[in-house]
C-alpha positions as CSV (number, residue, x, y, z in Angstrom):
1,M,22.2,-131.3,74.6
2,G,21.6,-127.6,74.1
3,L,23.4,-125.3,71.7
4,R,26.6,-124.1,73.2
5,M,27.4,-120.3,73.2
6,S,30.8,-121.1,71.7
7,D,29.4,-122.8,68.6
8,R,29.6,-120.7,65.4
9,S,26.1,-122.2,64.6
10,F,24.7,-120.2,67.5
11,F,25.4,-116.9,65.8
12,T,24.1,-118.3,62.5
13,T,20.9,-119.3,64.1
14,L,20.6,-116.0,66.0
15,A,21.2,-114.0,62.8
16,E,18.9,-116.0,60.6
17,G,16.4,-113.6,59.0
18,R,18.0,-110.6,60.7
19,S,20.2,-107.8,59.3
20,V,23.8,-108.3,60.1
21,I,26.5,-105.6,59.6
22,K,30.3,-106.2,59.8
23,V,32.5,-103.6,61.4
24,T,36.1,-103.4,62.5
25,K,37.5,-101.5,65.5
26,Y,40.7,-99.4,65.5
27,E,42.2,-97.1,68.0
28,A,44.7,-94.3,68.0
29,L,46.0,-93.4,71.4
30,G,42.7,-94.5,73.0
31,N,40.6,-92.5,70.6
32,D,38.6,-95.5,69.2
33,F,36.5,-95.9,66.0
34,L,34.3,-98.5,64.4
35,I,34.9,-98.7,60.7
36,L,32.4,-99.8,58.1
37,I,33.7,-100.7,54.7
38,D,31.0,-99.7,52.3
39,L,32.8,-99.0,49.0
40,E,29.8,-98.2,46.9
41,E,27.8,-96.5,49.7
42,K,25.0,-99.0,49.4
43,L,24.1,-98.7,53.1
44,S,22.3,-95.8,54.8
45,F,25.0,-94.3,57.0
46,S,22.4,-93.0,59.5
47,E,22.6,-91.2,62.8
48,E,20.7,-94.0,64.5
49,L,23.3,-96.6,63.3
50,A,26.2,-94.6,64.7
51,V,24.5,-94.0,68.1
52,F,23.7,-97.7,68.4
53,L,27.1,-99.1,67.4
54,C,29.1,-96.5,69.4
55,D,27.1,-97.0,72.6
56,R,29.5,-98.5,75.1
57,H,26.7,-100.5,76.9
58,L,24.2,-101.4,74.2
59,G,26.5,-101.5,71.2
60,L,30.2,-102.2,70.6
61,G,31.4,-98.8,71.9
62,A,33.5,-96.2,70.2
63,D,34.1,-92.4,69.9
64,G,32.8,-92.5,66.4
65,L,31.7,-94.5,63.4
66,I,33.6,-94.2,60.1
67,R,32.5,-95.3,56.6
68,I,35.1,-96.0,54.0
69,S,34.0,-95.7,50.4
70,V,35.4,-95.1,47.0
71,P,33.6,-92.3,45.2
72,D,35.5,-92.1,42.0
73,D,38.5,-94.5,41.7
74,L,40.7,-96.8,43.7
75,K,43.2,-94.0,44.3
76,T,41.3,-91.9,46.7
77,F,39.3,-93.3,49.6
78,K,36.5,-91.3,51.2
79,M,36.2,-91.1,55.0
80,T,32.8,-90.2,56.4
81,L,32.6,-89.8,60.1
82,R,29.7,-89.7,62.6
83,N,30.5,-88.9,66.2
84,A,29.2,-91.1,69.0
85,D,26.0,-89.0,69.3
86,G,25.3,-89.5,65.6
87,S,26.3,-86.0,64.4
88,L,28.5,-85.7,61.3
89,A,32.1,-84.5,61.8
90,E,34.2,-82.8,59.1
91,T,37.4,-84.6,59.9
92,S,39.5,-86.3,62.6
93,G,43.2,-86.7,62.8
94,N,43.1,-89.9,64.8
95,G,40.2,-91.2,62.6
96,L,42.3,-90.5,59.5
97,R,45.1,-92.7,60.7
98,C,42.6,-95.5,61.7
99,S,41.1,-95.2,58.3
100,A,44.4,-95.5,56.6
101,L,45.1,-98.7,58.4
102,A,41.7,-100.0,57.6
103,V,42.2,-99.3,53.9
104,I,45.6,-101.2,54.1
105,L,44.1,-104.2,55.9
106,E,40.7,-104.5,54.4
107,V,40.5,-102.8,51.0
108,L,43.8,-102.8,49.2
109,P,44.4,-105.8,46.9
110,S,46.0,-108.8,48.8
111,A,49.1,-108.6,46.6
112,S,49.8,-105.1,48.1
113,V,48.8,-106.0,51.6
114,H,51.2,-108.9,51.8
115,D,54.1,-107.1,50.1
116,D,57.1,-108.0,52.4
117,R,58.8,-104.8,51.5
118,A,55.8,-102.8,52.7
119,F,55.4,-104.8,55.9
120,A,59.1,-104.8,56.7
121,K,60.1,-102.5,59.5
122,G,60.2,-99.0,58.0
123,G,58.3,-100.0,54.9
124,E,55.9,-97.4,53.6
125,I,52.4,-97.2,52.0
126,K,50.9,-94.0,50.8
127,I,47.1,-93.5,50.8
128,S,44.9,-90.5,49.7
129,L,41.9,-89.9,52.0
130,Q,39.0,-87.6,51.2
131,T,37.2,-85.9,54.1
132,A,34.3,-83.6,54.0
133,V,36.6,-80.6,53.5
134,D,39.8,-81.8,51.8
135,I,41.8,-84.6,50.2
136,L,44.7,-85.5,52.5
137,E,47.7,-87.7,52.1
138,A,48.7,-90.4,54.6
139,S,52.2,-91.8,54.6
140,C,52.1,-95.0,56.6
141,H,54.9,-97.3,57.8
142,F,55.0,-100.4,60.0
143,P,57.1,-100.0,63.2
144,V,57.1,-103.8,64.0
145,E,58.4,-106.0,61.2
146,N,55.8,-108.4,59.8
147,D,53.0,-106.9,62.0
148,A,50.4,-105.3,59.8
149,T,48.1,-104.5,62.7
150,K,50.0,-101.3,63.7
151,I,51.2,-98.3,61.8
152,M,52.8,-95.0,62.4
153,A,51.4,-92.4,60.0
154,E,52.0,-88.8,59.0
155,I,48.9,-87.1,57.7
156,S,48.9,-83.9,55.8
157,M,46.2,-82.0,57.6
158,G,46.0,-79.1,55.2
159,T,45.9,-75.4,56.0
160,V,44.9,-74.4,59.5
161,S,43.7,-70.9,60.4
162,V,44.1,-69.3,63.8
163,Q,42.4,-66.3,65.4
164,A,43.1,-64.9,68.9
165,I,39.9,-64.3,70.9
166,E,38.9,-63.4,74.4
167,S,39.3,-66.4,76.7
168,P,36.4,-67.8,78.7
169,I,38.8,-68.6,81.6
170,E,40.7,-65.9,83.5
171,N,44.5,-65.6,83.1
172,T,44.6,-67.8,79.9
173,F,45.0,-67.2,76.2
174,A,42.3,-68.5,73.7
175,F,42.3,-69.1,70.0
176,K,39.6,-70.0,67.6
177,V,41.1,-72.5,65.2
178,N,39.8,-74.1,62.0
179,A,41.6,-77.3,61.4
180,G,39.0,-78.6,58.9
181,N,36.7,-78.7,61.9
182,P,36.2,-76.1,64.6
183,H,38.3,-75.8,67.7
184,L,38.6,-73.5,70.8
185,V,42.1,-73.8,72.1
186,I,42.6,-72.5,75.7
187,C,46.2,-72.0,76.8
188,G,47.1,-71.7,80.4
189,D,49.3,-72.7,83.3
190,D,47.3,-75.5,85.0
191,F,43.8,-76.8,84.5
192,H,43.7,-79.6,87.1
193,A,41.5,-77.7,89.5
194,L,38.8,-77.0,86.8
195,D,35.8,-79.0,85.8
196,L,36.9,-79.5,82.2
197,A,33.8,-81.5,81.2
198,K,31.5,-78.7,82.4
199,I,33.6,-76.0,80.7
200,G,33.9,-78.1,77.5
201,R,30.2,-78.7,77.3
202,E,29.4,-75.0,77.9
203,Q,31.8,-73.8,75.2
204,D,30.7,-76.5,72.8
205,S,27.1,-75.4,73.3
206,A,28.0,-71.7,72.8
207,Y,28.7,-72.2,69.1
208,E,25.8,-72.8,66.7
209,E,27.6,-75.8,65.1
210,G,29.4,-76.8,68.2
211,T,33.2,-76.8,68.8
212,N,36.0,-79.0,70.1
213,V,37.6,-77.6,73.2
214,E,41.3,-78.1,74.0
215,F,42.9,-77.2,77.3
216,L,46.6,-76.8,76.6
217,E,49.1,-76.4,79.4
218,I,51.9,-74.0,78.4
219,G,53.5,-73.4,81.8
220,E,53.8,-70.1,83.6
221,A,54.8,-68.4,80.4
222,P,54.4,-69.3,76.8
223,F,58.2,-69.4,76.4
224,S,58.9,-72.1,79.0
225,N,61.5,-74.5,77.9
226,R,59.6,-77.7,77.6
227,D,59.7,-80.6,75.2
228,N,55.9,-81.2,75.1
229,F,52.6,-79.6,76.0
230,P,50.0,-81.5,77.9
231,M,46.5,-81.3,76.5
232,A,43.0,-82.4,77.6
233,V,40.2,-82.3,75.1
234,W,36.4,-82.1,75.0
235,E,35.4,-83.5,71.6
236,R,32.2,-82.2,70.0
237,G,29.6,-84.9,69.9
238,V,31.6,-87.2,72.2
239,G,32.8,-85.6,75.4
240,L,36.2,-85.9,77.1
241,T,38.4,-88.3,75.2
242,R,41.8,-89.8,75.5
243,A,43.1,-88.2,72.4
244,C,42.2,-85.9,69.5
245,G,44.3,-85.6,66.4
246,S,42.8,-82.5,64.9
247,G,42.8,-81.0,68.4
248,S,46.5,-81.6,68.6
249,V,47.0,-79.9,65.3
250,A,44.8,-77.0,66.4
251,S,46.8,-76.7,69.7
252,A,50.1,-76.7,67.8
253,A,48.9,-74.0,65.5
254,A,47.7,-71.9,68.5
255,L,51.1,-72.3,70.1
256,A,52.8,-71.2,67.0
257,E,50.5,-68.1,66.8
258,L,51.1,-67.4,70.5
259,F,54.9,-67.6,70.0
260,R,54.7,-65.5,66.9
261,S,52.6,-62.8,68.6
262,K,55.1,-62.4,71.4
263,S,58.3,-62.9,69.4
264,T,58.7,-59.1,68.8
265,A,58.9,-58.5,72.5
266,V,61.0,-61.5,73.4
267,S,63.8,-62.9,71.4
268,I,62.8,-66.5,70.8
269,E,63.0,-69.2,68.1
270,I,59.6,-70.3,67.0
271,P,59.5,-74.1,66.9
272,E,58.4,-75.9,63.7
273,T,57.5,-79.2,65.5
274,Y,55.4,-79.6,68.6
275,V,54.7,-82.6,70.8
276,I,51.2,-82.5,72.1
277,S,50.7,-84.9,75.1
278,N,47.2,-86.2,75.0
279,P,45.9,-88.3,77.9
280,G,46.3,-91.4,75.7
281,G,49.8,-90.5,74.5
282,D,51.9,-88.1,72.5
283,L,51.2,-86.8,69.0
284,R,53.8,-84.9,66.9
285,V,52.7,-81.9,64.8
286,R,54.9,-80.3,62.2
287,I,53.8,-76.9,60.9
288,N,55.0,-74.3,58.4
289,Y,54.1,-70.7,58.5
290,L,52.2,-69.5,55.4
291,E,50.9,-66.1,56.2
292,E,49.4,-64.2,59.2
293,G,47.1,-66.7,61.1
294,K,47.6,-69.5,58.6
295,Y,49.8,-72.7,58.8
296,S,50.3,-75.8,56.8
297,T,50.2,-78.8,59.2
298,Y,51.3,-82.4,59.4
299,L,50.2,-84.9,62.1
300,Y,52.3,-88.0,63.1
301,G,51.2,-90.8,65.4
302,P,50.1,-94.4,65.8
303,A,47.0,-96.4,65.0
304,Q,46.3,-100.1,65.5
305,F,43.7,-102.7,64.7
306,V,41.6,-104.0,67.7
307,A,38.8,-106.3,66.6
308,Q,36.3,-107.4,64.0
309,A,32.7,-108.0,64.7
310,D,29.4,-109.1,63.1
311,V,26.6,-107.1,64.7
312,V,22.9,-108.1,64.6
313,L,21.0,-104.9,64.1
314,P,17.8,-104.0,66.0
315,D,14.9,-104.1,63.5
316,K,14.2,-100.4,63.7
317,I,17.8,-99.6,62.8
318,A,18.1,-102.3,60.2
319,K,15.1,-100.8,58.3
320,K,17.0,-97.5,57.9
321,T,20.3,-99.1,57.2
322,K,19.2,-101.6,54.6
323,A,21.8,-104.0,55.8
324,G,22.0,-107.6,54.9
325,I,25.7,-108.3,54.5
């Protein structure tokens, strides 16, 4: 009788003598990431590895690959992110929430992970995450009692700078935003008739280091009474995605700057909280005005565990990754 595909021994036989890497998959409003726990950074976190794993046909499929490591101590966890095309990214709001959940489930001591008080509905765990540009705090709680696979988290996204620029689309407002990574936020009435992929690709390519491009619907006027603002996003190194955390932060900061620039002409109250409606769902951004063109920002939204996988690496990638775990 032949070896059945369902037998665990099948994978053991297949992987014998090959390099195998373990990754977990998380998603935040449909923005999905593969996470590699490599605390001591023993593996080569290569462009080729990210491209292979993130490929939705030849690999597992994801918008990006994240490595979690501990550079100094067990208090701050380092998040290194490569986009689906293998390029390095400075930060990601959705990736940060996924990383926080991965740390809770896969890295923290088991005594902390199974603390009933933490996993009770409303329980909270705080984690420090280091990106390429800053150390950010994540405050995580579990919305479903005794379910550790889902969190709601608020991330301190640091200081965001906003600059009004000429828009590439007629009858719209545009802002160049630095949210730890680069963004072009285009604010207008309705973008449904436009080829957003084409425009996003063109604008991304127009910048030497590339840029994320947000298409933010503000209504017929920037002061329309609405509870949320629909946004579509072209992510640098990925393409159109279902959600972008840093893009939502950039969009909220652009909105605040737009409101502030018009407030002298129209008597309005400038909101401190904005709901940005991504295709995958809503994210809430809380901002505080610091000085002209600068805001401190906080991003709130969900993240959840999807799957765990052992991946047999192709030989050419295995040699560069030095995997054998």
